[in-house]
C-alpha positions, 0 to 999 in steps of 0.5 A: 513420531508419526501417528499411526492411522487405521486402513480400511478397505473392502472388498466386493465380491457377487455385486458388493453383496459380500464385504470382506474387510482388512486393515492395518495393523498397528505394529506391524505392515500386514492387512488382517481379512475380516471375516465374520462366522454365525455360529448359533445359541451360546448354549450349543453345539456350534458357538461351543465350539467355533468361539475357541476356534475362532480365538485360536485363529485369531492368536495364530494367524496375521492374515485373518481375524474371525469374529463367532456370532450368534445366531438361529442355527444352520439355516439361518447360517448359511442364508447369511453366507450365501448373501454375503453377510458374512464369511463363513457359517457353520450348517448341517447336511439337511440344510445344504440339500433344502438350500441348494435346491430352494425347498422349504424353509429356503425359498429360492435356491441359494448356491453361494456357499463352498463346504469347509471341512467337518466340524461336528459329530452327528447332531441328535435331535434332543426332545425332552419332556418333564417325567411327569408328563409321561411323554415317552415316544413321539407319538404321544407328544398329541396333543401338547405344545412342542418348542421344536427349535429355534427359527432359522435352525436346522434342529426345527428344519429336521423336526419340521420334515418329520412331523410332516412327513409322519403325519404328527403336527396335526395333533400337537402344538408345534412352535419355532422359538429363541432356544436359549429359554426352553430349559426355563419353558420346559421346567415352568411348564410353558411347553409340554417338549423341547428340541435342541439338535446337540452332540451327546451328551448335550449340557442343555440336557443335563441343565434340565435332569439336575433341576427335575425328572426328565424323558427322553423322547423315542422316535425309534417306532415312528422314523420306522413306520412312517419310512423317513429316513428313506425319504431323507437319507442325509438324516441318520439314525442315532440310538443315545444308550440309557444312563447317558442322561440322568434319569433315563433308562431305556436306549432312545432313538433320535435323528439327526446329521453332522455339522460343516463348516461352511464359507462363502463361494467369493472368500480368496482361496489364500484365506479360506487356506489360511483358516483350513490350516489353521482350524484343522491343526492338531493344536486346534483340534485339542484345544476346541476339544478342551473345551467342547467335548463333542467337536469333530474337527476330524483332520484325517476324515474331514469329507466323508458325509458331505454332500456339499461343493468344496471352496477351492481353499479348502480343496488345496488344503485338504489335497496336500495332507492326502485327503481325497475331496470327492465330487459333490452330491450337489452341482 
Protein backbone atom coordinates (compact mmCIF):
# COMPACT_ATOMS: atom_id res chain seq x y z
CA UNK A 1 0.00 0.00 0.00
CA UNK A 2 1.28 3.44 -0.89
CA UNK A 3 1.87 5.44 2.28
CA UNK A 4 -0.32 8.49 2.78
CA UNK A 5 1.51 11.77 3.27
CA UNK A 6 0.13 15.08 4.51
CA UNK A 7 0.36 17.87 1.98
CA UNK A 8 0.67 21.08 3.97
CA UNK A 9 0.10 24.22 1.88
CA UNK A 10 -0.05 27.86 2.91
CA UNK A 11 -1.83 30.72 1.19
CA UNK A 12 -0.63 34.17 2.23
CA UNK A 13 -2.75 37.26 2.32
CA UNK A 14 -1.81 40.84 3.20
CA UNK A 15 1.88 40.42 2.46
CA UNK A 16 2.04 36.91 3.96
CA UNK A 17 0.61 38.01 7.30
CA UNK A 18 -2.61 36.03 7.04
CA UNK A 19 -1.96 32.33 6.53
CA UNK A 20 -4.59 29.67 5.94
CA UNK A 21 -3.18 26.16 6.31
CA UNK A 22 -4.62 23.19 4.49
CA UNK A 23 -3.95 19.48 4.55
CA UNK A 24 -5.02 16.41 2.64
CA UNK A 25 -7.13 14.00 4.70
CA UNK A 26 -5.81 10.50 5.19
CA UNK A 27 -8.98 8.78 4.01
CA UNK A 28 -10.36 11.31 1.56
CA UNK A 29 -9.15 13.50 -1.25
CA UNK A 30 -10.38 16.80 0.15
CA UNK A 31 -8.33 19.70 1.44
CA UNK A 32 -9.30 21.31 4.73
CA UNK A 33 -8.71 24.94 5.69
CA UNK A 34 -7.46 25.42 9.25
CA UNK A 35 -8.97 28.38 11.08
CA UNK A 36 -7.77 29.73 14.42
CA UNK A 37 -10.52 31.35 16.53
CA UNK A 38 -9.49 33.22 19.71
CA UNK A 39 -12.34 33.50 22.22
CA UNK A 40 -11.73 34.45 25.87
CA UNK A 41 -11.04 32.86 29.25
CA UNK A 42 -12.18 29.27 29.82
CA UNK A 43 -14.97 30.40 32.16
CA UNK A 44 -16.07 33.29 29.94
CA UNK A 45 -18.98 33.60 27.54
CA UNK A 46 -16.87 33.64 24.37
CA UNK A 47 -15.08 30.38 25.15
CA UNK A 48 -18.24 28.69 26.40
CA UNK A 49 -19.85 29.46 23.02
CA UNK A 50 -16.77 29.05 20.84
CA UNK A 51 -15.71 25.59 22.01
CA UNK A 52 -19.00 23.74 21.29
CA UNK A 53 -19.49 25.78 18.12
CA UNK A 54 -16.09 24.72 16.77
CA UNK A 55 -16.84 21.10 17.66
CA UNK A 56 -20.14 21.25 15.80
CA UNK A 57 -18.58 22.77 12.67
CA UNK A 58 -15.63 20.38 12.68
CA UNK A 59 -17.89 17.34 12.87
CA UNK A 60 -19.90 18.43 9.84
CA UNK A 61 -17.52 20.14 7.43
CA UNK A 62 -14.99 18.61 5.04
CA UNK A 63 -13.87 22.07 4.01
CA UNK A 64 -12.85 23.75 7.29
CA UNK A 65 -11.53 22.93 10.72
CA UNK A 66 -11.85 25.49 13.52
CA UNK A 67 -9.56 25.58 16.55
CA UNK A 68 -10.88 27.67 19.46
CA UNK A 69 -8.17 29.35 21.55
CA UNK A 70 -8.28 31.06 24.92
CA UNK A 71 -7.38 34.75 24.90
CA UNK A 72 -7.65 37.98 26.82
CA UNK A 73 -10.93 38.77 25.08
CA UNK A 74 -12.38 41.21 22.55
CA UNK A 75 -9.50 43.67 22.07
CA UNK A 76 -6.90 40.92 21.80
CA UNK A 77 -9.14 38.96 19.43
CA UNK A 78 -9.60 41.84 17.00
CA UNK A 79 -5.85 42.50 17.04
CA UNK A 80 -5.12 38.87 16.21
CA UNK A 81 -7.69 38.73 13.43
CA UNK A 82 -6.63 42.08 11.98
CA UNK A 83 -2.96 40.98 11.86
CA UNK A 84 -3.81 37.62 10.29
CA UNK A 85 -2.56 35.67 13.32
CA UNK A 86 -6.14 34.33 13.59
CA UNK A 87 -8.73 33.90 10.89
CA UNK A 88 -11.86 34.04 13.07
CA UNK A 89 -12.59 35.64 16.42
CA UNK A 90 -15.16 37.13 18.78
CA UNK A 91 -15.41 40.80 19.68
CA UNK A 92 -17.88 43.50 20.69
CA UNK A 93 -19.25 46.64 19.08
CA UNK A 94 -17.31 49.08 21.25
CA UNK A 95 -14.08 47.26 20.39
CA UNK A 96 -14.98 47.38 16.68
CA UNK A 97 -15.52 51.13 16.96
CA UNK A 98 -12.23 51.83 18.72
CA UNK A 99 -10.22 49.48 16.50
CA UNK A 100 -11.59 50.94 13.26
CA UNK A 101 -10.80 54.48 14.37
CA UNK A 102 -7.47 53.67 16.02
CA UNK A 103 -8.60 54.92 19.42
CA UNK A 104 -7.53 53.59 22.82
CA UNK A 105 -6.63 50.84 23.56
CA UNK A 106 -5.47 50.65 19.91
CA UNK A 107 -2.54 52.70 18.64
CA UNK A 108 -3.52 52.59 14.95
CA UNK A 109 -6.64 51.89 12.85
CA UNK A 110 -7.41 48.20 12.38
CA UNK A 111 -9.64 47.56 9.36
CA UNK A 112 -8.71 44.09 8.13
CA UNK A 113 -11.64 42.38 9.85
CA UNK A 114 -15.23 41.78 8.75
CA UNK A 115 -18.37 40.75 10.63
CA UNK A 116 -20.00 37.32 10.30
CA UNK A 117 -22.94 37.63 12.70
CA UNK A 118 -24.05 38.06 16.29
CA UNK A 119 -22.62 35.52 18.75
CA UNK A 120 -23.80 36.60 22.18
CA UNK A 121 -26.58 38.59 23.78
CA UNK A 122 -25.53 41.86 25.35
CA UNK A 123 -22.68 41.06 27.72
CA UNK A 124 -23.10 42.97 30.97
CA UNK A 125 -20.12 44.21 32.94
CA UNK A 126 -20.83 42.35 36.18
CA UNK A 127 -19.10 44.23 38.97
CA UNK A 128 -19.05 42.05 42.08
CA UNK A 129 -17.94 42.74 45.64
CA UNK A 130 -18.21 40.84 48.92
CA UNK A 131 -21.17 41.99 51.00
CA UNK A 132 -18.92 42.71 53.97
CA UNK A 133 -17.16 45.51 52.08
CA UNK A 134 -20.43 47.46 51.59
CA UNK A 135 -19.73 48.47 47.98
CA UNK A 136 -23.21 49.02 46.60
CA UNK A 137 -22.77 51.72 43.94
CA UNK A 138 -20.01 52.74 41.53
CA UNK A 139 -19.16 55.69 43.76
CA UNK A 140 -18.46 53.27 46.62
CA UNK A 141 -15.50 51.91 44.62
CA UNK A 142 -13.46 54.95 45.69
CA UNK A 143 -10.38 53.90 47.62
CA UNK A 144 -10.78 50.24 46.60
CA UNK A 145 -8.68 47.85 44.54
CA UNK A 146 -10.81 47.13 41.48
CA UNK A 147 -9.92 44.38 38.99
CA UNK A 148 -11.52 45.93 35.90
CA UNK A 149 -10.89 43.09 33.43
CA UNK A 150 -8.14 41.08 31.81
CA UNK A 151 -5.61 42.85 29.57
CA UNK A 152 -7.06 42.84 26.06
CA UNK A 153 -10.64 42.28 27.19
CA UNK A 154 -13.74 44.29 26.32
CA UNK A 155 -14.53 44.37 30.04
CA UNK A 156 -11.34 46.31 30.74
CA UNK A 157 -11.78 48.62 27.75
CA UNK A 158 -15.37 49.48 28.62
CA UNK A 159 -14.71 49.94 32.31
CA UNK A 160 -11.70 52.17 31.61
CA UNK A 161 -13.93 54.32 29.40
CA UNK A 162 -16.50 54.64 32.15
CA UNK A 163 -14.00 55.38 34.93
CA UNK A 164 -12.24 58.03 32.84
CA UNK A 165 -15.49 59.64 31.67
CA UNK A 166 -17.11 59.70 35.11
CA UNK A 167 -14.00 60.93 36.89
CA UNK A 168 -13.96 57.96 39.27
CA UNK A 169 -10.64 56.56 38.10
CA UNK A 170 -8.55 58.99 40.15
CA UNK A 171 -10.11 57.77 43.37
CA UNK A 172 -9.49 54.03 43.08
CA UNK A 173 -6.83 51.47 42.21
CA UNK A 174 -7.90 50.02 38.83
CA UNK A 175 -5.97 46.93 37.77
CA UNK A 176 -6.03 44.69 34.70
CA UNK A 177 -5.42 41.13 35.90
CA UNK A 178 -5.94 37.61 34.49
CA UNK A 179 -9.66 37.02 34.82
CA UNK A 180 -9.41 33.33 35.69
CA UNK A 181 -7.99 34.44 39.05
CA UNK A 182 -10.79 36.87 39.89
CA UNK A 183 -12.92 34.64 42.15
CA UNK A 184 -9.93 33.67 44.29
CA UNK A 185 -8.59 37.22 44.47
CA UNK A 186 -11.96 38.57 45.58
CA UNK A 187 -12.60 35.81 48.10
CA UNK A 188 -9.09 36.19 49.56
CA UNK A 189 -9.40 39.97 49.85
CA UNK A 190 -6.62 40.76 47.38
CA UNK A 191 -9.08 42.97 45.49
CA UNK A 192 -12.34 44.50 46.73
CA UNK A 193 -14.26 44.36 43.43
CA UNK A 194 -14.03 42.53 40.11
CA UNK A 195 -15.52 43.12 36.67
CA UNK A 196 -16.43 40.29 34.29
CA UNK A 197 -18.34 40.86 31.03
CA UNK A 198 -20.82 37.99 30.78
CA UNK A 199 -24.33 37.20 29.69
CA UNK A 200 -26.97 36.88 32.41
CA UNK A 201 -26.79 34.81 34.55
CA UNK A 202 -22.99 34.68 34.79
CA UNK A 203 -21.49 31.48 36.16
CA UNK A 204 -18.57 33.33 37.73
CA UNK A 205 -20.95 35.36 39.93
CA UNK A 206 -22.70 32.19 41.10
CA UNK A 207 -19.32 30.59 41.76
CA UNK A 208 -18.39 33.37 44.18
CA UNK A 209 -21.86 33.72 45.70
CA UNK A 210 -22.04 30.12 46.91
CA UNK A 211 -18.85 30.65 48.92
CA UNK A 212 -19.43 34.07 50.48
CA UNK A 213 -22.24 36.66 50.51
CA UNK A 214 -21.87 39.07 47.59
CA UNK A 215 -23.13 42.44 46.41
CA UNK A 216 -23.57 43.53 42.81
CA UNK A 217 -22.33 47.07 42.28
CA UNK A 218 -25.01 49.34 40.77
CA UNK A 219 -23.96 51.85 38.07
CA UNK A 220 -27.35 53.44 37.40
CA UNK A 221 -26.87 56.80 39.13
CA UNK A 222 -23.36 57.36 37.79
CA UNK A 223 -24.29 56.38 34.22
CA UNK A 224 -27.12 58.91 34.24
CA UNK A 225 -25.21 61.73 35.92
CA UNK A 226 -22.14 61.43 33.71
CA UNK A 227 -23.97 61.09 30.38
CA UNK A 228 -21.74 58.10 29.62
CA UNK A 229 -24.23 56.25 27.42
CA UNK A 230 -24.97 59.38 25.39
CA UNK A 231 -21.30 59.76 24.55
CA UNK A 232 -20.89 56.04 23.81
CA UNK A 233 -24.22 55.05 22.22
CA UNK A 234 -22.92 51.65 21.07
CA UNK A 235 -22.99 50.63 24.73
CA UNK A 236 -26.30 49.83 26.42
CA UNK A 237 -27.79 49.96 29.90
CA UNK A 238 -28.65 46.54 31.33
CA UNK A 239 -30.84 45.97 34.38
CA UNK A 240 -30.31 42.73 36.30
CA UNK A 241 -33.45 41.82 38.19
CA UNK A 242 -33.27 41.22 41.93
CA UNK A 243 -33.04 37.54 42.80
CA UNK A 244 -31.05 36.65 39.67
CA UNK A 245 -28.05 35.97 41.90
CA UNK A 246 -27.98 34.53 45.40
CA UNK A 247 -27.88 37.24 48.04
CA UNK A 248 -28.70 40.18 45.78
CA UNK A 249 -32.38 41.16 45.90
CA UNK A 250 -32.06 44.64 44.35
CA UNK A 251 -32.49 45.46 40.69
CA UNK A 252 -28.97 46.46 39.64
CA UNK A 253 -27.91 48.48 36.59
CA UNK A 254 -24.85 47.55 34.53
CA UNK A 255 -23.72 48.42 30.99
CA UNK A 256 -22.29 46.43 28.09
CA UNK A 257 -22.60 45.41 24.45
CA UNK A 258 -23.31 42.37 22.28
CA UNK A 259 -20.63 40.06 20.91
CA UNK A 260 -20.04 39.22 17.23
CA UNK A 261 -18.11 36.67 15.25
CA UNK A 262 -15.59 38.23 12.88
CA UNK A 263 -13.20 37.02 10.17
CA UNK A 264 -10.11 38.43 8.50
CA UNK A 265 -11.22 40.20 5.33
CA UNK A 266 -9.05 37.94 3.14
CA UNK A 267 -10.42 34.63 4.36
CA UNK A 268 -11.94 33.26 1.12
CA UNK A 269 -15.65 33.92 0.67
CA UNK A 270 -16.38 30.20 0.25
CA UNK A 271 -14.71 29.41 3.60
CA UNK A 272 -16.66 32.08 5.50
CA UNK A 273 -19.86 31.02 3.74
CA UNK A 274 -19.33 27.42 4.87
CA UNK A 275 -18.61 28.50 8.45
CA UNK A 276 -21.65 30.79 8.57
CA UNK A 277 -23.93 28.16 7.04
CA UNK A 278 -22.99 25.63 9.72
CA UNK A 279 -22.52 27.96 12.70
CA UNK A 280 -26.00 29.46 12.31
CA UNK A 281 -27.83 26.28 11.39
CA UNK A 282 -30.75 25.34 13.63
CA UNK A 283 -28.82 22.32 14.94
CA UNK A 284 -25.78 24.44 15.82
CA UNK A 285 -27.88 27.00 17.67
CA UNK A 286 -29.56 24.19 19.61
CA UNK A 287 -26.28 22.46 20.49
CA UNK A 288 -24.48 25.61 21.58
CA UNK A 289 -27.45 26.68 23.71
CA UNK A 290 -27.40 23.28 25.41
CA UNK A 291 -23.72 23.80 26.26
CA UNK A 292 -24.18 27.46 27.25
CA UNK A 293 -27.66 28.79 27.86
CA UNK A 294 -26.71 32.41 27.27
CA UNK A 295 -25.75 31.99 23.62
CA UNK A 296 -27.39 34.16 20.98
CA UNK A 297 -26.46 32.66 17.62
CA UNK A 298 -29.54 34.29 16.16
CA UNK A 299 -30.14 33.06 12.61
CA UNK A 300 -33.25 35.24 12.17
CA UNK A 301 -31.75 38.51 13.36
CA UNK A 302 -27.96 38.15 13.04
CA UNK A 303 -26.90 41.72 12.21
CA UNK A 304 -29.08 44.10 14.24
CA UNK A 305 -26.77 46.27 16.35
CA UNK A 306 -23.73 45.47 14.24
CA UNK A 307 -21.67 48.53 13.24
CA UNK A 308 -18.94 46.90 11.13
CA UNK A 309 -18.72 45.82 7.47
CA UNK A 310 -19.98 42.29 6.82
CA UNK A 311 -17.73 39.69 5.19
CA UNK A 312 -18.93 38.92 1.62
CA UNK A 313 -19.06 35.19 2.38
CA UNK A 314 -21.36 35.80 5.35
CA UNK A 315 -23.37 38.40 3.42
CA UNK A 316 -24.05 35.86 0.67
CA UNK A 317 -25.45 33.39 3.21
CA UNK A 318 -27.58 35.98 5.00
CA UNK A 319 -29.08 37.26 1.76
CA UNK A 320 -30.03 33.69 0.82
CA UNK A 321 -31.89 33.51 4.15
CA UNK A 322 -33.80 36.71 3.40
CA UNK A 323 -31.80 38.75 5.91
CA UNK A 324 -31.12 42.39 5.01
CA UNK A 325 -27.42 43.24 5.23
CA UNK A 326 -27.33 46.88 6.41
CA UNK A 327 -24.77 49.47 5.41
CA UNK A 328 -22.07 49.59 8.10
CA UNK A 329 -21.69 52.53 10.44
CA UNK A 330 -17.94 52.10 10.12
CA UNK A 331 -16.68 52.88 6.61
